[in-house]
C-alpha positions in Angstrom: -0.3 -0.1 0.1 2.8 2.0 0.4 4.4 2.4 -2.6 1.1 2.7 -4.4 0.8 5.7 -2.6 4.5 7.1 -3.1 3.1 6.0 -7.7 0.1 8.8 -6.1 2.4 11.7 -4.7 4.1 11.5 -7.7 1.9 11.4 -9.9 0.2 14.0 -8.0 3.5 15.6 -8.7 4.3 15.6 -12.0 -0.1 16.9 -12.4 1.1 20.0 -9.9 4.6 20.5 -12.2 2.9 20.6 -15.5 -0.6 23.3 -13.7 3.3 25.7 -12.9 4.6 24.4 -16.3 4.5 28.2 -17.6 5.2 29.7 -14.2 8.7 27.1 -14.6 9.4 28.7 -17.9 9.7 32.4 -16.5 12.3 31.0 -14.0 14.2 29.4 -16.1 14.1 32.2 -18.7 14.9 35.2 -16.2 17.8 32.9 -14.1 18.8 33.0 -17.5 19.4 37.5 -17.6 20.5 37.2 -14.2 24.2 37.2 -13.7 25.7 33.8 -13.6 28.4 34.7 -10.4 25.7 34.8 -8.6 22.9 33.6 -9.6 25.7 30.0 -8.8 25.5 31.9 -4.8 22.3 31.2 -4.6 21.9 28.3 -6.0 24.9 26.8 -3.2 23.3 29.1 -0.3 20.1 27.8 -0.8 21.9 24.4 -0.9 24.1 25.4 2.5 20.4 26.5 4.4 18.1 23.4 4.5 22.3 21.5 5.7 21.7 23.5 7.5 18.6 23.0 9.0 19.1 19.6 9.1 21.8 20.4 11.4 19.2 22.0 13.3 17.2 19.6 13.6 19.5 17.1 14.5 20.6 19.1 17.2 17.0 19.2 18.6 16.5 15.8 18.9 20.2 15.0 20.1 19.1 17.0 23.0 16.1 15.5 23.8 18.3 12.5 23.8 17.5 10.4 20.2 19.9 12.1 17.9 18.1 10.5 14.4 21.3 11.4 12.1 22.1 14.0 9.4 21.7 12.8 6.7 18.4 11.1 7.6 17.1 14.5 8.9 18.0 16.0 5.3 16.5 13.9 3.2 13.4 15.1 5.9 13.3 18.3 5.4 13.6 18.2 1.4 10.6 16.0 1.9 8.7 18.9 4.0 8.8 20.7 1.5 6.9 18.5 -0.7 4.8 17.0 2.1 3.7 20.0 2.9 2.7 21.7 -0.3 -0.2 18.9 -1.0 -1.1 19.0 3.0 -4.0 21.0 4.5 -3.0 23.3 7.8 1.0 22.2 6.1 2.8 23.5 9.4 0.8 21.4 11.0 1.5 18.2 9.6 4.6 19.2 8.4 5.1 18.4 12.5 2.7 15.5 12.7 5.4 14.3 9.5 8.3 15.3 12.7 7.2 13.5 15.5 5.9 10.2 12.8 9.1 10.0 11.8 11.2 10.4 15.0 8.8 8.1 16.2 9.5 6.0 13.5 13.1 6.3 14.7 12.6 4.6 17.5 11.7 7.9 19.6 8.9 7.7 22.4 5.6 9.8 22.0 7.1 12.4 24.4 10.8 12.4 23.0 8.8 13.3 19.3 7.1 15.8 20.6 9.8 17.0 22.0 11.8 17.2 19.8 9.8 18.3 16.8 7.8 21.0 19.1 11.9 22.4 19.7 13.1 22.0 16.0 10.2 24.1 14.7 10.7 26.7 17.8 13.8 26.8 17.0 12.9 27.7 13.1 9.9 30.5 14.3 13.0 32.1 16.9 14.6 32.3 13.5 11.8 33.4 11.2 11.5 36.1 14.5 14.2 37.5 14.9 14.6 37.5 11.4 11.5 40.0 11.5 13.4 42.0 13.6 15.1 42.9 11.7 13.1 43.6 8.6 10.8 45.6 11.3 13.6 48.3 12.3 13.9 48.2 8.3 11.2 49.3 8.3 11.0 51.0 10.9 14.2 54.0 10.1 12.9 53.6 6.2 9.6 54.3 7.5 8.4 51.8 5.3 6.2 49.6 7.5 3.7 47.3 5.8 1.2 46.1 7.7 1.2 42.5 7.2 4.5 41.6 8.5 3.8 44.1 11.5 0.2 41.8 12.2 2.1 38.5 11.5 4.8 39.4 12.7 2.6 39.4 16.8 1.0 36.0 15.2 4.2 34.4 14.8 5.5 36.1 17.7 2.2 34.8 20.1 2.8 31.0 18.7 6.6 31.1 19.7 6.3 32.4 23.5 2.9 29.5 23.7 5.9 26.8 22.6 8.6 27.5 24.4 5.6 27.7 27.1 5.2 24.3 27.6 9.1 22.6 28.0 9.1 25.3 31.1 5.6 24.4 32.5 6.4 21.2 32.1 9.7 21.0 34.2 8.7 24.1 37.1 5.1 23.2 36.8 4.3 19.5 35.0 0.7 18.8 37.4 -1.0 21.8 35.0 0.6 20.7 32.5 -0.9 16.9 33.1 -4.1 18.6 33.6 -3.8 20.5 30.2 -2.6 18.0 28.0 -5.7 15.5 29.5 -7.9 18.6 29.2 -7.3 18.5 25.8 -7.7 14.5 25.7 -11.1 15.3 26.5 -11.8 18.2 24.4 -10.1 15.9 20.7 -12.6 12.8 22.5 -16.3 14.7 22.0 -15.3 15.8 19.1 -14.0 12.2 17.7 -17.3 11.0 19.5 -18.9 12.7 16.6 -17.6 10.4 14.3 -17.4 7.2 17.1 -13.7 7.4 17.2 -11.9 8.0 20.4 -7.9 8.6 21.5 -6.5 5.7 23.4 -6.6 5.7 26.9 -4.2 7.6 29.1 -3.4 8.6 26.0 -3.7 13.1 27.7 -1.0 12.0 31.1 1.1 8.9 29.1 2.1 12.2 27.0 2.3 15.0 29.0 4.4 12.4 30.9 6.4 11.8 28.4 7.1 16.1 27.3 7.8 16.6 31.5 10.2 14.0 30.9 11.6 15.5 27.7 11.1 19.4 29.8 13.2 18.1 32.4 16.3 16.9 29.7 16.1 19.6 28.6 16.5 21.4 31.2 20.0 19.7 32.1 21.2 20.6 29.2 19.8 24.1 27.8 22.6 23.5 25.1 21.1 21.7 22.9 18.3 23.5 22.6 20.4 26.3 21.7 22.5 25.2 19.1 19.2 24.4 17.8 18.0 28.1 17.8 21.3 29.1 16.3 21.7 26.0 13.7 17.8 27.3 12.8 19.0 31.5 13.4 22.0 30.5 10.8 19.8 28.6 7.9 17.1 31.8 8.1 20.5 33.8 7.2 21.4 31.9 4.2 18.1 32.4 3.0 18.1 35.5 3.4 21.4 35.6 1.7 19.8 34.1 -0.9 17.8 37.0 -1.4 20.1 39.3 -1.5 22.3 37.9 -4.3 19.5 36.8 -6.5 19.2 40.9 -6.1 22.8 41.6 -7.4 22.7 39.4 -10.5 19.5 41.6 -11.6 21.7 44.7 -11.1 19.8 45.6 -8.1 21.8 46.0 -4.6 20.4 47.8 -2.1 20.8 45.5 0.5 18.2 47.0 3.2 15.8 46.8 0.4 16.2 43.1 0.2 16.3 42.1 3.7 13.6 44.2 4.1 11.8 42.0 1.5 12.9 38.7 3.1 11.5 39.4 6.4 8.0 40.3 4.5 8.2 36.9 2.0 9.0 35.5 5.7 5.6 36.0 7.1 3.9 35.5 4.2 4.9 32.3 3.7 3.7 31.5 7.3 0.5 33.3 6.7 -0.6 32.5 3.2 -3.6 31.0 2.6 -2.2 28.6 -0.9 0.6 26.5 0.2 4.3 27.5 0.6 2.7 30.8 0.4 3.3 30.3 -3.9 1.7 33.1 -5.7 1.7 35.5 -2.4 5.4 35.3 -1.7 6.2 36.9 -4.7 3.8 39.2 -4.9 4.6 41.0 -1.6 8.6 40.4 -2.4 8.0 42.4 -6.0 5.9 44.9 -3.1 8.7 46.0 -1.7 11.3 45.7 -3.9 9.1 48.2 -5.9 8.5 50.6 -2.5 12.1 51.1 -2.5 12.6 52.1 -6.3 13.1 49.0 -7.9 11.8 48.3 -11.8 9.0 46.6 -11.5 10.6 44.8 -13.8 13.7 44.0 -11.9 11.3 43.3 -8.9 9.1 41.2 -10.2 11.8 39.2 -11.6 14.2 38.5 -8.5 10.5 37.3 -6.7 10.6 34.9 -9.8 13.8 33.4 -10.1 14.3 33.4 -5.4 10.7 31.2 -5.4 12.1 29.6 -7.6 15.8 28.4 -6.0 14.7 28.2 -1.8 11.2 26.7 -3.8 11.1 25.2 -6.8 14.4 23.1 -7.0 13.9 22.1 -3.2 10.4 21.0 -4.2 12.1 18.2 -7.1 14.3 18.1 -5.2 12.7 16.7 -2.2 9.7 14.7 -5.0 13.2 12.6 -6.0 14.0 11.8 -1.4 10.6 11.0 -0.1 11.3 7.2 -1.3 13.6 7.6 1.1 12.0 8.6 3.9 11.8 6.4 7.1 7.3 6.5 5.5 7.7 4.1 2.8 10.9 1.8 3.7 10.1 -1.1 5.6 12.4 -2.5 7.9 12.3 -6.3 7.0 12.7 -7.6 3.5 10.3 -8.2 2.1 8.2 -11.9 1.2 7.6 -13.3 -1.7 3.9 -12.7 -1.1 4.3 -9.1 0.4 5.9 -8.0 -3.1 2.6 -9.5 -4.2 0.6 -7.1 -2.2 2.8 -4.1 -3.1 2.9 -5.1 -7.3 -1.4 -5.5 -6.5 -1.4 -2.4 -4.4 0.1 -0.6 -8.3 -1.8 -2.7 -10.1 -4.6 -1.6 -9.0 -3.5 2.3 -8.7 -3.1 3.6 -11.9 -6.8 1.0 -13.5 -8.5 3.1 -10.7 -6.7 6.9 -12.0 -7.5 6.1 -15.0 -11.8 5.0 -14.4 -11.0 8.1 -12.4 -10.4 10.9 -14.8 -12.9 9.6 -16.9 -15.3 9.7 -14.8 -14.4 12.9 -13.4 -13.6 14.0 -17.1 -17.2 13.8 -17.3 -18.7 16.1 -13.8 -16.1 18.3 -13.9 -14.1 19.1 -16.8 -12.7 21.9 -16.5 -10.7 21.0 -13.8 -8.9 18.2 -16.2 -7.6 21.5 -18.2 -4.2 22.5 -16.4 -3.5 18.2 -16.6 -4.4 18.1 -20.6 -0.5 17.0 -21.4 -0.9 14.1 -19.1 -5.1 12.9 -19.5 -4.5 12.8 -23.2 -2.9 9.6 -22.6 -5.8 7.8 -20.6 -9.2 10.1 -21.8 -10.9 7.7 -24.2 -13.3 9.9 -24.9 -12.8 10.0 -28.3 -14.1 6.0 -28.2 -17.0 6.8 -26.2 -19.3 8.9 -24.9 -21.4 9.8 -21.9 -23.4 7.4 -19.9 -20.9 4.6 -21.8 -17.8 6.2 -21.1 -19.3 6.7 -17.4 -19.9 3.3 -17.0 -16.6 1.5 -19.3 -14.7 3.7 -16.6 -16.4 2.3 -13.4 -15.8 -1.1 -14.8 -12.3 -0.4 -15.0 -13.0 1.4 -11.4 -14.0 -1.9 -9.7 -11.9 -4.1 -11.5 -8.6 -2.2 -10.2 -10.7 -2.9 -6.6 -9.8 -6.9 -7.9 -6.3 -6.2 -8.8 -5.8 -5.2 -4.9 -7.1 -8.4 -3.6 -5.1 -10.6 -6.6 -8.3 -12.1 -8.0 -7.7 -13.8 -10.8 -10.9 -12.9 -12.6 -11.0 -8.4 -12.2 -6.8 -9.6 -13.5 -8.3 -11.5 -16.1 -10.9 -9.3 -17.3 -9.0 -5.6 -17.2 -6.8 -7.2 -19.7 -9.2 -8.0 -21.9 -10.6 -4.5 -21.8 -7.0 -2.6 -21.9 -6.8 -5.0 -25.2 -10.3 -3.4 -26.3 -9.6 -0.2 -25.4 -6.3 0.3 -27.1 -6.8 -1.5 -30.0 -9.8 0.5 -30.8 -8.5 3.9 -30.3 -5.4 2.7 -32.8 -7.6 1.0 -35.3 -10.9 3.3 -35.2 -9.4 6.5 -33.3 -6.3 7.4 -34.4 -5.0 7.7 -30.0 -1.7 6.7 -30.1 -1.3 8.3 -26.9 -4.5 5.5 -25.1 -3.6 2.8 -27.4 0.3 3.1 -26.2 -1.2 3.4 -22.3 -3.5 0.7 -22.7 -0.7 -1.7 -24.1 1.6 -0.5 -22.0 -0.3 -1.2 -18.7 -0.7 -4.7 -20.1 2.5 -5.7 -21.0 2.5 -4.6 -17.0 -0.1 -7.0 -15.8 0.6 -9.5 -17.8 4.9 -9.8 -16.9 3.3 -9.6 -13.5 0.9 -12.2 -13.6 1.3 -14.4 -10.7 1.0 -11.4 -8.8 -2.8 -11.7 -9.3 -3.1 -15.9 -8.0 -6.3 -16.3 -6.1 -9.5 -17.1 -7.1 -12.8 -15.2 -6.9 -15.5 -17.2 -5.5 -17.6 -16.2 -1.8 -15.0 -18.2 -0.2 -12.2 -15.3 -1.0 -14.7 -12.3 -0.1 -15.1 -14.6 3.5 -11.4 -15.2 4.1 -10.5 -11.0 3.1 -13.5 -10.7 5.7 -12.7 -12.9 8.0 -8.6 -12.1 8.0 -10.2 -7.7 8.6 -12.0 -8.6 12.0 -9.1 -10.3 12.6 -7.2 -8.0 12.8 -9.5 -5.7 14.2 -9.5 -7.6 17.1 -5.8 -8.0 17.5 -5.6 -4.3 17.7 -8.3 -4.7 20.8 -6.5 -7.3 22.5 -3.0 -5.5 21.7 -5.1 -1.9 23.5 -6.7 -4.5 26.8 -3.1 -4.8 28.1 -2.9 -0.3 27.2 -5.9 -0.1 29.5 -5.2 -2.5 32.2 -1.2 -0.5 32.6 -3.0 3.1 32.5 -5.9 2.9 34.9 -2.8 1.4 36.9 -1.2 4.4 36.2 -3.0 7.1 36.9 -4.3 5.8 40.6 -0.8 6.5 41.3 -0.2 9.6 40.2 -3.6 10.3 42.3 -2.6 8.0 45.0 1.5 10.7 44.1 -1.8 13.5 44.1 -2.9 12.7 47.2 0.5 12.6 49.6 1.5 15.4 48.1 -2.0 17.6 49.5 -1.5 15.1 53.2 2.1 16.1 53.7 1.0 20.5 52.4 -1.6 20.4 55.3 0.0 18.0 57.7 3.2 18.2 57.8 4.1 16.7 60.5 
């Protein structure tokens, strides 16, 4: 399933790039008009910025007692650029991805959360430091930006809240316990609407681990300082990249470039678009224009800066994502696991063919930017209307059968692909669709050994029984944990009562 998800992310990435192909073309054409040496320096500064940011993450987890490894964090940093582009609430998604990655590396809940939050504190502290520099610069020049001022205040508030968790965890642990227990109750009420709930004792266990992490940080303040220092240096390299690009286009007003960078850094956080695409470019252009830069030069600087600092890391992240811990297997795959992976990949590809054709019928405008891709699977030249919808639904049903590795679904899919591809070649002349069908046919035929399950009522019943057993195992695994949490809560309550008794009756 993970390989199928990786494949799906790859397809989404290609669609995203194709949808922005005009932007990318402008970026490359504009970049070629800048001076060569400053442009090379800007790219080197971009790479240095991400490597230093990886060192900051490494220092953050080392500070909470779990070193993750420098190269591991390099992969994580670039992967986050890619992941955050496609997720709502990208900042929160990035933190969740960091926590999940650390948990797979052996961190407990408190270490994972503590390291992730400390790394974000370093990031926000660095942006805040740059924001202060930008604030002073704009204040002296008399060109204060309202969005920048509001964003800086919001950033300061977030920084205070995140940092206070560690101070409260060390100085007032019982307050942190109450906070996480309250959060657990609130989240459970929301999840209760969907008949779900957090694991029993989630709040207390997380608070307990978080308190331990806070105590560890208190004994090792140097680690926190190193994390923030690396993050600050990373932000300085980021700012230097914009300055280098400004010099590449003949604009050497460092004061204006620093102010533009500060506003751009805040805009990324406040922007409703993924990674601030479109918004940051407009803000940088506006600030540079206010400082006397021509509109054409300001737009070129903003365009190239975003291309260097976003699009190049985005492409690197797309390549490195397959190396992220989420997609790595902890043990060598068995023959059965390889068959399951092939089934998921095949089913995903066939399902996408059907889904694209159904979507194109009901939402044609939404697929217009991706014509370069959809022309390879568009069956509308062969069938239209209801027949097209029914044909697409048949492929989507067959895709489910392929995931379940049913031989019948495999045979029907092959027949459909041959029929569609042959008709496209012979009668419609749409060679792209015909070629895509034949390539998919060749893949399925080559991997035919993976689809060895007979389709029958007994096979479906076996799948349902396996799903029920899996749920039962999860419940059994939770049972000892629930009992342990109950004893732990009782012990904690006993310690609180004993502490209160000593306060009221010191004798």
